[in-house]
MITIPA-847782 format. One line per field, with one value per residue: residue number from 1; residue in one letter; chain; x negated, y, z negated of N, C-alpha, C, O in turn. Coordinates in steps of 0.2 Angstrom, whole numbers. Example, Ala and Ser with C-alpha at 12.3 -4.5 7.8 and 13.67 -1.06 7.14 Angstrom:
MITIPA-847782
num	[1; 2]
residuo	[a; s]
cadena	[A; A]
n_east	[-66; -64]
n_north	[-28; -11]
n_up	[-39; -35]
ca_east	[-62; -68]
ca_north	[-22; -5]
ca_up	[-39; -36]
c_east	[-66; -64]
c_north	[-16; 0]
c_up	[-39; -39]
o_east	[-71; -67]
o_north	[-17; 6]
o_up	[-42; -40]
END
This chain:
MITIPA-847782
num	[1; 2; 3; 4; 5; 6; 7; 8; 9; 10; 11; 12; 13; 14; 15; 16; 17; 18; 19; 20; 21; 22; 23; 24; 25; 26; 27; 28; 29; 30; 31; 32; 33; 34; 35; 36; 37; 38; 39; 40; 41; 42; 43; 44; 45; 46; 47; 48; 49; 50; 51; 52; 53; 54; 55; 56; 57; 58; 59; 60; 61; 62]
residuo	[x; x; x; x; x; x; x; x; x; x; x; x; x; x; x; x; x; x; x; x; x; x; x; x; x; x; x; x; x; x; x; x; x; x; x; x; x; x; x; x; x; x; x; x; x; x; x; x; x; x; x; x; x; x; x; x; x; x; x; x; x; x]
cadena	[A; A; A; A; A; A; A; A; A; A; A; A; A; A; A; A; A; A; A; A; A; A; A; A; A; A; A; A; A; A; A; A; A; A; A; A; A; A; A; A; A; A; A; A; A; A; A; A; A; A; A; A; A; A; A; A; A; A; A; A; A; A]
n_east	[793; 798; 791; 784; 767; 759; 751; 733; 743; 751; 767; 769; 771; 762; 770; 776; 765; 764; 774; 775; 764; 765; 776; 769; 765; 750; 735; 731; 743; 747; 742; 743; 756; 756; 748; 740; 735; 721; 710; 703; 714; 723; 717; 715; 726; 733; 722; 724; 737; 735; 729; 738; 747; 738; 737; 724; 715; 712; 698; 703; 698; 693]
n_north	[-146; -154; -154; -163; -172; -169; -171; -161; -148; -149; -155; -169; -181; -192; -202; -204; -208; -221; -226; -232; -237; -250; -254; -261; -252; -246; -238; -232; -232; -222; -211; -210; -208; -195; -184; -173; -178; -184; -200; -200; -193; -201; -212; -203; -201; -214; -219; -210; -215; -227; -220; -215; -228; -235; -227; -217; -201; -194; -183; -172; -166; -150]
n_up	[1092; 1082; 1070; 1070; 1074; 1084; 1101; 1105; 1104; 1113; 1121; 1119; 1106; 1092; 1091; 1101; 1110; 1102; 1104; 1116; 1121; 1109; 1117; 1127; 1137; 1146; 1143; 1155; 1161; 1154; 1157; 1168; 1166; 1161; 1167; 1160; 1149; 1143; 1140; 1129; 1120; 1117; 1111; 1100; 1094; 1092; 1082; 1073; 1069; 1064; 1054; 1045; 1042; 1035; 1024; 1023; 1021; 1036; 1046; 1059; 1074; 1079]
ca_east	[795; 801; 784; 780; 760; 757; 741; 733; 748; 756; 775; 768; 769; 759; 773; 778; 761; 761; 779; 774; 758; 770; 781; 764; 761; 741; 730; 730; 748; 750; 738; 746; 763; 756; 744; 737; 733; 714; 709; 702; 721; 727; 712; 714; 735; 732; 717; 729; 746; 734; 726; 745; 749; 733; 736; 719; 714; 705; 698; 705; 694; 697]
ca_north	[-156; -154; -154; -171; -169; -168; -170; -154; -144; -151; -157; -176; -182; -197; -207; -207; -213; -227; -232; -233; -243; -253; -256; -264; -248; -247; -233; -231; -230; -218; -205; -209; -203; -189; -182; -167; -181; -188; -204; -198; -191; -206; -215; -202; -201; -221; -218; -204; -219; -230; -220; -216; -234; -235; -219; -216; -196; -191; -175; -169; -163; -141]
ca_up	[1092; 1075; 1066; 1072; 1076; 1094; 1105; 1106; 1104; 1119; 1119; 1117; 1100; 1093; 1091; 1109; 1113; 1100; 1105; 1122; 1118; 1107; 1124; 1134; 1143; 1146; 1144; 1163; 1165; 1151; 1160; 1174; 1166; 1160; 1170; 1158; 1145; 1143; 1135; 1123; 1118; 1117; 1107; 1095; 1094; 1089; 1077; 1068; 1065; 1061; 1046; 1044; 1038; 1029; 1018; 1022; 1025; 1043; 1050; 1065; 1076; 1079]
c_east	[794; 796; 783; 773; 761; 750; 741; 739; 754; 760; 774; 767; 764; 765; 775; 772; 763; 769; 777; 769; 761; 773; 776; 763; 754; 741; 731; 737; 749; 747; 739; 752; 762; 747; 737; 733; 727; 715; 708; 708; 722; 726; 712; 721; 734; 728; 723; 736; 741; 731; 732; 747; 743; 732; 728; 719; 710; 705; 698; 701; 697; 697]
c_north	[-158; -154; -160; -170; -172; -169; -162; -150; -143; -152; -167; -177; -189; -201; -209; -210; -220; -230; -234; -239; -250; -257; -261; -259; -248; -240; -228; -228; -225; -213; -205; -205; -195; -186; -177; -171; -182; -192; -205; -196; -197; -210; -212; -200; -209; -221; -213; -210; -223; -228; -217; -222; -236; -231; -218; -207; -194; -183; -174; -165; -155; -141]
c_up	[1085; 1070; 1065; 1075; 1083; 1095; 1107; 1108; 1110; 1116; 1120; 1108; 1100; 1091; 1098; 1114; 1111; 1102; 1111; 1121; 1115; 1113; 1129; 1137; 1141; 1145; 1150; 1164; 1161; 1155; 1165; 1173; 1165; 1160; 1165; 1152; 1148; 1137; 1129; 1119; 1114; 1111; 1100; 1092; 1088; 1082; 1070; 1064; 1063; 1052; 1044; 1037; 1034; 1021; 1017; 1025; 1030; 1043; 1057; 1067; 1079; 1086]
o_east	[791; 799; 781; 774; 763; 745; 745; 741; 758; 760; 779; 763; 763; 762; 776; 773; 763; 770; 779; 771; 759; 773; 778; 758; 752; 746; 732; 737; 753; 751; 737; 754; 765; 743; 731; 729; 727; 718; 710; 707; 723; 730; 711; 721; 734; 731; 724; 739; 743; 730; 732; 748; 745; 729; 726; 721; 704; 710; 694; 700; 702; 700]
o_north	[-162; -153; -162; -166; -178; -168; -158; -150; -139; -152; -171; -175; -193; -206; -215; -212; -225; -236; -239; -245; -255; -263; -265; -260; -249; -236; -222; -223; -221; -209; -200; -200; -191; -186; -177; -167; -182; -190; -209; -199; -197; -212; -215; -197; -209; -223; -214; -209; -225; -231; -216; -221; -240; -233; -218; -205; -193; -179; -175; -160; -155; -136]
o_up	[1083; 1065; 1060; 1079; 1085; 1092; 1109; 1114; 1110; 1110; 1122; 1105; 1105; 1089; 1100; 1119; 1115; 1103; 1112; 1120; 1118; 1113; 1134; 1141; 1135; 1146; 1150; 1168; 1164; 1157; 1168; 1176; 1168; 1156; 1167; 1149; 1154; 1132; 1126; 1113; 1108; 1107; 1095; 1087; 1082; 1077; 1064; 1059; 1057; 1047; 1037; 1032; 1029; 1016; 1011; 1030; 1029; 1042; 1061; 1064; 1080; 1089]
END
């Protein structure tokens, strides 16, 4: 994915999630679109994006 941050090594980027949420998609709709994702994946993607714009360092779950 060109070095973009991805969710759990899948081909779903944080940017895809943030863009979908900003376009009005709900978490439930995203889970239907990407059945291999879980709700915590989406919440972690949003937290990661928020930390980037706030210039904070965060630890990712391993």
